[in-house]
ROLO-756227 format. One record per residue (C-alpha): x, y, z. Coordinates in steps of 0.2 Angstrom, whole numbers, padded with zeros to 4 digits, always signed. Each point is the difference from the previous one (the first is absolute). Example, Ala and Ser with C-alpha at 12.3 -4.5 7.8 and 13.67 -1.06 7.14 Angstrom:
+0062-0022+0039 +0006+0017-0003 
END
This chain:
+0781-0074+1507 -0004-0015-0010 -0008-0014+0009 -0005-0017-0008 -0017-0006+0006 +0002-0019-0001 -0017-0004-0008 -0008-0003-0017 -0017+0005+0007 -0004+0016-0009 -0015+0004+0012 +0012+0000+0014 +0013+0011-0009 -0015+0012-0005 -0005+0002+0019 +0018+0002+0006 +0005+0013-0013 -0015+0010+0006 +0006+0000+0017 +0019+0002-0001 +0009+0017-0001 +0005+0006-0018 +0018+0000+0007 +0000-0019-0001 -0002-0008-0017 -0008-0017+0001 +0005-0013-0012 -0009-0017-0001 +0007-0016-0006 -0005+0003-0018 +0009+0017+0000 +0016-0009+0003 -0004-0014-0012 -0002-0014+0013 -0015-0011-0005 +0003-0015+0011 -0011-0004+0015 +0008+0002+0016 -0002-0015+0012 -0012+0003+0014 +0003-0015+0011 -0001+0008+0017 -0013-0005+0013 -0003+0018+0005 -0003+0017-0008 +0017+0006+0008 +0009-0015-0007 -0007+0002-0018 +0004+0019+0000 +0018-0004+0006 +0002-0013-0013 -0005+0011-0014 +0010+0015+0005 +0016-0010+0003 -0003-0009-0017 +0000+0016-0010 +0013+0008+0010 +0012-0015-0002 -0002+0001-0019 +0000+0019-0003 +0009+0006+0015 -0012+0015+0000 -0011+0008+0014 -0016-0009-0001 -0016-0004+0010 -0013-0014-0001 -0016-0003+0008 -0011-0014+0005 -0018+0002+0004 -0014-0011+0006 -0018+0000+0006 -0002-0008+0017 -0017-0006+0005 -0003-0003+0018 -0013-0014-0001 +0011-0009-0013 +0015-0001+0012 +0008+0015-0010 -0002-0008-0017 +0004+0004-0014 +0015+0009+0008 +0016-0003-0009 -0009-0010-0013 -0012+0014-0005 +0006+0001-0018 -0002-0019-0003 -0014-0004+0013 -0011-0009-0014 +0015-0007-0010 +0017+0004-0008 -0008+0010-0014 -0002+0015+0011 -0018+0004-0004 -0008+0014+0009 -0018-0006-0004 +0004-0017+0006 +0008+0006+0016 -0014+0011+0004 -0013-0014-0004 +0009-0012+0012 +0000+0013+0014 -0019+0004-0002 -0004-0019-0001 +0010-0004+0016 -0009+0015+0009 -0017-0004-0007 -0013+0002+0014 +0014+0005+0012 -0003+0016+0011 +0018+0001+0005 +0008+0009-0015 +0014+0010+0009 +0015+0002-0010 +0016+0010-0003 +0011+0004-0015 +0018+0000+0005 +0015+0006-0010 +0019-0003+0004 +0013+0010-0010 +0018-0004+0001 +0012+0014-0006 +0018-0004-0004 +0010+0016-0001 +0019+0002+0001 +0000-0019+0004 -0011+0002+0015 -0017-0007+0003 -0015+0009+0007 -0018-0007+0003 -0016+0010-0001 -0017-0006+0004 -0018+0006-0004 -0016-0007+0007 -0018+0005-0004 -0014-0009+0009 -0017-0003-0007 -0013-0014-0005 -0004-0011-0015 -0015+0005-0010 -0014-0012-0003 +0003+0003-0019 +0012+0008-0012 -0003+0019-0003 +0010+0012-0010 +0011-0001-0015 +0016+0010+0006 +0015-0007+0007 +0006-0018-0001 +0001-0016+0011 -0012-0001+0014 -0005+0018-0002 -0018-0003-0005 -0004-0010+0016 +0010+0010+0013 -0009+0014+0010 +0012+0010+0011 -0006+0004+0017 -0010+0017+0001 -0006-0002-0018 -0015-0007-0009 +0009-0003-0017 +0013-0013-0005 +0017+0005-0006 -0006-0003-0018 -0013+0013+0002 +0012+0013+0005 +0011+0011-0012 +0019-0004+0001 +0001+0017+0009 -0012-0006+0014 +0008-0017+0001 +0017+0008+0002 -0005+0010+0015 -0003-0016+0010 +0006-0016-0008 +0012-0012+0008 +0013+0003-0014 -0002+0019+0001 +0004-0001+0019 +0015-0010-0003 +0006+0011-0015 -0003+0016+0011 +0012-0008+0013 +0013-0004-0014 -0002+0017-0008 +0003+0009+0017 +0015-0011+0003 +0007+0005-0018 -0003+0018+0003 +0011+0000+0015 +0015-0007-0009 +0014+0012-0004 +0001+0006-0019 
END
């Protein structure tokens, strides 16, 4: 089955293709020659995931899915949340976003956080929602060079290293996106041929 992943983010596509069964071919927006940005005007991760999936489904009328993910920091009233990609400004700079988080938490002992992913699948015209959450804490400084986004400052519970210090295989065993994608894959695998 062909599934359009409504994203331009190559890092997300790489993670997802490592998790999804080979029976499902994942096409990103570049694969279908769609280069425009999809409006993300929702106030929640769920709203943004729905907006993106519906937007692509309306244009191409194909089975598709989208995700929206956010870092939610307890002591910052769950910021950056839905604004994670643009936390430090519209240019979507991972470095600036991490620096803003570290600056806001400077001297704070309350560093509890969670990564949350919401995936919306539209298949045969019906919408399905899957969620993945991984709890952890924010490191005092950036560590590691793997991954993307806030990975260098997020330490999942039960670990002493950040997502960015883990291999893609290690991260994909526990990450928020992996949890949601595994739910999506389990659902897809139950569908009739």
